[in-house]
C-alpha positions in Angstrom: 39.5 -64.5 90.0 36.0 -66.0 89.7 36.4 -67.8 86.3 33.6 -69.1 84.2 34.9 -72.0 82.1 32.7 -72.8 79.0 34.0 -76.2 77.9 32.0 -79.2 76.7 34.9 -81.7 76.9 34.7 -83.3 80.4 38.4 -84.3 80.4 39.7 -80.9 79.4 37.3 -79.2 81.7 38.2 -81.3 84.8 41.9 -80.7 84.2 41.4 -76.9 83.8 39.2 -76.6 86.8 41.8 -78.4 88.9 44.6 -76.3 87.6 42.8 -73.0 88.0 41.8 -73.9 91.5 45.3 -74.9 92.4 46.6 -71.5 91.3 44.2 -69.5 93.4 41.3 -68.9 91.1 37.6 -69.9 91.7 36.6 -71.7 88.6 33.1 -72.9 87.6 32.5 -75.0 84.5 29.5 -75.0 82.2 29.2 -77.1 79.1 26.8 -75.1 76.9 26.7 -71.6 75.4 23.2 -71.0 76.8 24.5 -71.5 80.3 27.3 -69.0 79.7 24.9 -66.4 78.6 22.9 -66.6 81.8 25.8 -67.1 84.3 28.6 -64.7 83.0 27.5 -61.8 85.1 28.6 -63.5 88.3 32.3 -63.9 87.2 35.4 -61.9 86.7 36.6 -63.6 83.6 35.2 -65.9 80.9 37.3 -68.7 79.5 35.5 -69.7 76.3 35.7 -72.7 74.0 34.2 -72.3 70.5 33.1 -75.9 69.8 30.0 -76.0 72.0 27.1 -78.5 71.5 24.3 -76.0 71.4 25.7 -73.0 69.6 28.9 -71.7 68.1 31.2 -70.0 70.7 31.6 -67.0 68.4 27.9 -66.4 68.8 28.2 -66.6 72.6 31.1 -64.1 72.4 29.1 -61.7 70.3 26.1 -61.8 72.6 28.1 -61.5 75.9 30.1 -58.6 74.5 27.0 -56.7 73.5 25.9 -56.5 77.2 29.0 -56.9 79.4 32.7 -55.8 79.6 33.8 -59.0 81.3 37.3 -60.0 80.1 37.0 -62.9 77.7 39.8 -65.3 76.7 39.0 -67.7 73.9 40.6 -71.2 74.4 39.8 -73.5 71.5 41.2 -76.0 69.0 40.2 -73.7 66.1 43.4 -72.1 65.1 42.6 -70.9 61.5 43.4 -67.3 60.8 39.8 -66.4 59.8 38.3 -67.6 63.1 41.1 -65.9 65.2 40.5 -62.6 63.5 36.7 -63.0 63.8 37.0 -63.8 67.5 39.2 -60.8 68.2 37.0 -58.5 66.2 33.9 -59.7 68.1 35.6 -58.5 71.3 37.7 -61.4 72.7 40.5 -59.9 74.9 42.8 -62.8 73.9 42.8 -65.9 71.8 44.7 -69.1 72.6 44.8 -72.3 70.5 44.8 -75.7 72.3 46.9 -77.3 73.5 48.3 -74.4 75.6 50.8 -74.5 78.4 49.2 -73.8 81.8 51.8 -71.1 82.7 51.0 -69.2 79.5 47.3 -69.5 80.0 47.5 -68.1 83.6 49.8 -65.3 82.4 47.4 -64.3 79.6 44.5 -64.4 82.0 46.3 -62.1 84.5 47.3 -59.7 81.7 43.7 -59.5 80.4 42.4 -58.9 84.0 44.9 -56.1 84.6 43.9 -54.3 81.4 40.3 -54.6 82.3 40.9 -53.2 85.8 42.9 -50.3 84.4 40.0 -49.4 82.1 37.6 -49.5 85.0 39.7 -47.5 87.5 38.4 -44.1 88.6 39.8 -41.4 86.4 41.2 -44.0 84.0 38.4 -43.7 81.5 38.9 -40.1 80.3 40.7 -39.8 77.0 42.1 -36.5 75.8 43.1 -35.3 72.4 44.2 -31.7 72.4 41.2 -29.8 73.8 38.8 -32.7 73.2 38.0 -34.7 76.4 36.0 -37.9 76.2 34.7 -39.3 79.5 33.8 -42.9 78.8 32.0 -43.5 82.1 29.9 -40.3 82.2 29.3 -40.5 78.4 30.3 -36.9 78.0 32.4 -35.1 75.4 33.9 -31.7 75.9 35.6 -29.5 73.3 37.5 -26.5 74.6 35.6 -27.0 77.9 32.1 -26.9 76.3 30.0 -30.0 76.2 29.1 -31.4 72.7 25.7 -33.1 72.3 26.1 -36.5 70.6 23.5 -39.1 69.7 23.8 -42.5 71.4 25.4 -44.1 68.3 27.8 -41.2 67.7 29.1 -41.5 71.2 29.4 -45.3 70.9 31.4 -45.0 67.7 33.7 -42.5 69.4 33.9 -44.6 72.6 35.2 -47.6 70.6 38.0 -45.5 69.1 38.7 -43.8 72.4 39.0 -47.2 74.1 42.0 -47.8 71.8 43.6 -44.3 71.5 46.3 -44.2 68.8 45.3 -47.6 67.5 43.8 -48.3 64.1 40.3 -49.8 64.4 38.8 -51.6 61.4 35.4 -50.6 60.0 34.2 -54.2 60.7 35.2 -54.0 64.3 33.5 -50.7 64.7 30.3 -52.1 63.3 30.6 -55.3 65.3 30.9 -53.3 68.6 28.4 -50.6 67.9 25.7 -52.4 66.0 26.3 -55.9 67.3 27.2 -57.6 64.0 28.9 -56.1 61.0 26.9 -58.2 58.6 23.6 -56.7 59.9 24.9 -53.1 59.8 24.9 -51.0 56.6 28.4 -49.7 56.0 27.0 -46.4 54.9 25.5 -45.9 58.4 29.0 -45.8 59.9 30.1 -43.2 57.3 27.2 -41.0 58.2 27.9 -41.2 61.9 31.6 -40.4 61.4 30.8 -37.4 59.2 28.4 -36.1 61.9 31.1 -36.7 64.6 33.7 -34.8 62.7 31.4 -31.9 62.2 30.4 -31.7 65.9 33.9 -32.0 67.2 35.2 -29.5 64.6 38.8 -30.6 65.2 40.5 -31.9 62.0 43.0 -34.6 62.7 41.3 -36.0 65.8 39.6 -38.7 63.8 42.0 -40.1 61.1 40.9 -42.3 58.3 43.1 -45.3 57.6 42.4 -45.8 53.9 41.2 -49.3 53.1 41.0 -50.3 56.8 39.3 -48.1 59.3 39.9 -45.2 61.7 42.1 -44.0 64.5 41.6 -41.5 67.3 44.9 -39.6 67.6 44.7 -39.2 71.4 47.2 -37.9 73.9 47.3 -38.3 77.7 
């Protein structure tokens, strides 16, 4: 894989670049968040430290995730629960706390890359729940064979849930991924979109509320 390593510590970066190269990857190292924001499109995976000199790595994560589906593995010394949860909610595919064993890092990278490839595979991005069919690539929703017209935000909310069928997704994660930052989005806006979605789909049970947490799409293959 072409790996973009975002790491400001020269010693750590040199060791990782050498190790990744020795294991068949093509690493490139940058030391600032600004460089990651301009270079990430040319790589297959982003290995991201959070303690960067010009910006917080979580902000880099948020901005990259708003515009790209590149697999992102956070590799940082920040191991407090709040930061880990925040990183995962902002869209990190995995989160590792330094120091980490090389074998584990390589295995996590491979696992993240496999999941990303499966999501992007032809035919692998259609989610079905009864007679509801959600085509994530074509951005189309069919109910009983008839296309349902959704607004852009309605589809994006549904797509976040459809990307994790059968999995509970928190309200904050939905707002992070659809509106970019939960703290800038009004919670009531999400309620309105979900109400409209349920009315348009007209299939009770497809969208389940997890009280006090979030929502789940009860999908089947």
